[in-house]
Residue frames as qw, qx, qy, qz and C-alpha x, y, z in Angstrom:
[[0.329, 0.721, 0.343, -0.505, 199.08, -97.35, -55.01],
 [0.084, 0.564, -0.509, -0.645, 201.21, -96.81, -58.14],
 [0.119, 0.019, 0.948, 0.294, 200.19, -100.16, -59.58],
 [0.263, 0.588, 0.692, -0.325, 196.52, -99.28, -59.15],
 [0.286, 0.847, 0.099, -0.437, 196.87, -96.21, -61.39],
 [0.378, -0.337, 0.647, 0.570, 199.47, -97.59, -63.82],
 [0.437, 0.423, -0.340, -0.717, 198.83, -97.11, -67.53],
 [0.668, 0.178, 0.721, -0.043, 196.89, -99.79, -69.41],
 [0.029, -0.262, 0.593, 0.761, 197.58, -99.99, -73.13],
 [0.660, 0.237, -0.103, -0.706, 194.77, -100.22, -75.69],
 [0.579, 0.223, -0.767, -0.166, 195.98, -103.70, -76.60],
 [0.102, 0.027, -0.867, 0.488, 195.83, -104.78, -72.96],
 [0.454, 0.151, 0.328, -0.814, 192.30, -103.37, -72.61],
 [0.718, 0.238, -0.370, -0.540, 191.01, -105.31, -75.61],
 [0.458, 0.192, -0.863, 0.092, 192.77, -108.47, -74.43],
 [0.111, 0.019, 0.744, -0.658, 191.24, -108.19, -70.94],
 [0.577, 0.207, 0.130, -0.779, 187.76, -107.50, -72.32],
 [0.703, 0.257, -0.539, -0.387, 187.87, -110.38, -74.80],
 [0.282, 0.171, -0.900, 0.287, 189.30, -112.78, -72.20],
 [0.244, 0.123, 0.660, -0.700, 186.34, -111.99, -69.93],
 [0.145, 0.371, 0.873, 0.280, 183.91, -112.47, -72.84],
 [0.101, 0.719, 0.403, -0.556, 182.38, -108.97, -72.71],
 [0.414, 0.667, 0.336, 0.520, 181.40, -106.75, -75.59],
 [0.275, 0.297, -0.175, 0.898, 182.43, -103.09, -75.22],
 [0.418, -0.560, -0.143, -0.701, 179.11, -101.93, -73.78],
 [0.841, -0.444, -0.306, -0.045, 179.09, -104.63, -71.07],
 [0.723, 0.006, -0.285, 0.629, 182.75, -104.19, -70.14],
 [0.190, 0.308, -0.117, 0.925, 182.65, -100.43, -69.80],
 [0.501, -0.597, -0.284, -0.558, 179.23, -100.22, -68.13],
 [0.789, -0.385, -0.418, 0.233, 180.63, -102.07, -65.09],
 [0.521, -0.216, -0.187, 0.804, 183.06, -99.21, -64.45],
 [0.051, 0.802, 0.374, -0.463, 180.61, -96.44, -65.34],
 [0.072, -0.443, 0.444, 0.775, 181.92, -95.56, -68.79],
 [0.714, 0.499, 0.119, -0.477, 179.83, -95.40, -71.95],
 [0.867, 0.194, 0.393, 0.239, 180.55, -97.76, -74.82],
 [0.503, 0.810, 0.022, 0.301, 181.72, -94.86, -76.98],
 [0.243, -0.880, 0.383, -0.143, 184.05, -93.63, -74.20],
 [0.792, -0.315, 0.515, 0.088, 185.45, -97.13, -73.75],
 [0.793, 0.502, 0.247, 0.240, 185.96, -97.42, -77.49],
 [0.216, 0.925, -0.212, 0.229, 188.07, -94.25, -77.41],
 [0.499, -0.683, 0.530, -0.058, 190.23, -95.73, -74.64],
 [0.853, 0.013, 0.503, 0.137, 190.63, -98.96, -76.60],
 [0.660, 0.655, 0.188, 0.318, 191.75, -96.90, -79.59],
 [0.617, 0.259, -0.159, 0.726, 194.49, -94.98, -77.80],
 [0.185, -0.769, 0.027, -0.611, 192.97, -92.13, -75.78],
 [0.283, 0.192, -0.740, 0.579, 194.58, -92.03, -72.35],
 [0.524, -0.599, -0.585, -0.158, 192.26, -93.03, -69.51],
 [0.244, -0.746, 0.272, -0.557, 192.00, -90.86, -66.39],
 [0.104, 0.331, -0.852, 0.393, 193.55, -92.40, -63.27],
 [0.549, -0.039, 0.562, -0.618, 190.21, -93.19, -61.58],
 [0.847, 0.316, -0.123, -0.410, 188.99, -95.08, -64.66],
 [0.518, 0.442, -0.726, 0.098, 192.24, -97.05, -64.84],
 [0.176, -0.257, 0.785, -0.536, 191.83, -97.90, -61.16],
 [0.730, 0.112, 0.329, -0.589, 188.26, -99.09, -61.66],
 [0.786, 0.406, -0.400, -0.238, 189.21, -101.20, -64.70],
 [0.324, 0.410, -0.807, 0.275, 192.04, -102.78, -62.76],
 [0.342, -0.153, 0.695, -0.613, 189.96, -103.41, -59.61],
 [0.751, 0.207, 0.281, -0.560, 186.85, -104.75, -61.34],
 [0.849, 0.454, -0.158, -0.220, 188.24, -106.52, -64.43],
 [0.486, 0.534, -0.658, 0.214, 191.85, -107.44, -63.66],
 [0.019, -0.253, 0.804, -0.538, 191.71, -108.11, -59.92],
 [0.463, -0.334, -0.718, -0.397, 187.99, -108.99, -60.12],
 [0.166, -0.218, -0.670, 0.690, 187.09, -107.28, -56.84],
 [0.125, -0.722, -0.591, -0.338, 183.60, -105.99, -56.07],
 [0.093, -0.650, 0.150, -0.739, 182.84, -102.73, -54.23],
 [0.793, -0.541, -0.057, -0.275, 181.60, -104.85, -51.31],
 [0.894, -0.045, -0.176, 0.409, 184.97, -106.61, -51.09],
 [0.361, 0.481, -0.165, 0.782, 186.71, -103.23, -51.09],
 [0.451, -0.688, 0.026, -0.569, 184.51, -102.01, -48.25],
 [0.917, -0.391, -0.077, 0.022, 185.45, -105.05, -46.19],
 [0.800, 0.132, -0.116, 0.573, 189.16, -104.85, -47.03],
 [0.245, 0.470, -0.097, 0.842, 189.37, -101.10, -46.50],
 [0.232, -0.410, -0.687, 0.553, 187.17, -101.12, -43.41],
 [0.141, -0.051, -0.153, -0.977, 184.78, -98.67, -45.07],
 [0.347, 0.269, 0.700, -0.564, 181.16, -98.45, -44.02],
 [0.578, 0.611, 0.253, -0.477, 179.52, -97.56, -47.32],
 [0.701, 0.225, 0.546, 0.401, 179.94, -99.17, -50.74],
 [0.356, 0.875, 0.242, 0.223, 179.14, -95.86, -52.44],
 [0.310, -0.895, 0.251, 0.200, 182.04, -94.29, -50.52],
 [0.652, -0.222, 0.582, 0.432, 184.43, -96.67, -52.26],
 [0.517, 0.571, 0.509, 0.384, 183.01, -95.87, -55.68],
 [0.024, 0.994, 0.093, 0.044, 183.03, -92.13, -54.93],
 [0.501, -0.711, 0.369, 0.327, 186.61, -92.34, -53.70],
 [0.629, 0.030, 0.597, 0.497, 187.74, -94.06, -56.86],
 [0.363, 0.783, 0.427, 0.268, 185.82, -91.60, -58.99],
 [0.047, -0.993, 0.043, -0.097, 187.62, -88.66, -57.35],
 [0.504, 0.617, -0.508, 0.327, 191.05, -90.24, -56.89],
 [0.701, -0.090, -0.613, 0.352, 193.23, -91.67, -54.17],
 [0.070, 0.245, -0.385, 0.887, 193.33, -88.52, -52.00],
 [0.619, -0.289, -0.065, -0.727, 189.58, -88.85, -51.37],
 [0.850, -0.128, -0.509, -0.042, 189.97, -92.53, -50.50],
 [0.473, 0.096, -0.566, 0.668, 192.57, -91.62, -47.88],
 [0.237, -0.259, 0.217, -0.911, 190.21, -88.99, -46.42],
 [0.777, -0.239, -0.272, -0.514, 187.32, -91.44, -46.24],
 [0.790, -0.052, -0.569, 0.221, 189.47, -94.09, -44.58],
 [0.313, 0.120, -0.493, 0.803, 190.72, -91.57, -42.03],
 [0.169, -0.662, -0.701, 0.206, 187.18, -90.43, -41.23],
 [0.168, -0.407, -0.059, 0.896, 187.91, -86.80, -42.16],
 [0.046, -0.196, -0.608, -0.768, 185.50, -86.72, -45.10],
 [0.218, 0.327, 0.583, -0.711, 182.40, -84.86, -43.91],
 [0.495, 0.376, -0.203, -0.757, 180.86, -84.43, -47.35],
 [0.617, 0.115, 0.777, -0.048, 178.83, -87.36, -48.71],
 [0.289, 0.395, -0.514, -0.705, 178.88, -87.93, -52.43],
 [0.692, 0.222, 0.642, -0.242, 176.14, -90.05, -53.94],
 [0.029, -0.234, 0.716, 0.657, 176.58, -91.50, -57.41]]
């Protein structure tokens, strides 16, 4: 889990984005961040853990939410996205079946 939330430097972010051929708006939209927010991360503002996880999952590991559902044995794609948006503790609750509250993005 540590690798999922590890820091990503601004230089690494720009390199990943350019390697994939995305402009800032396209790159950041995929993980639910505005272009201006992404620009701040690419210029040195520290990203929250859930955003780092989404960048790593979607752009570095190139996994889709559907793949995560299959791999994590989760029933709902939105549960995966919600879990990542709220951090790893929520993901553990969803996987264990103890999460009674449904969050819709």
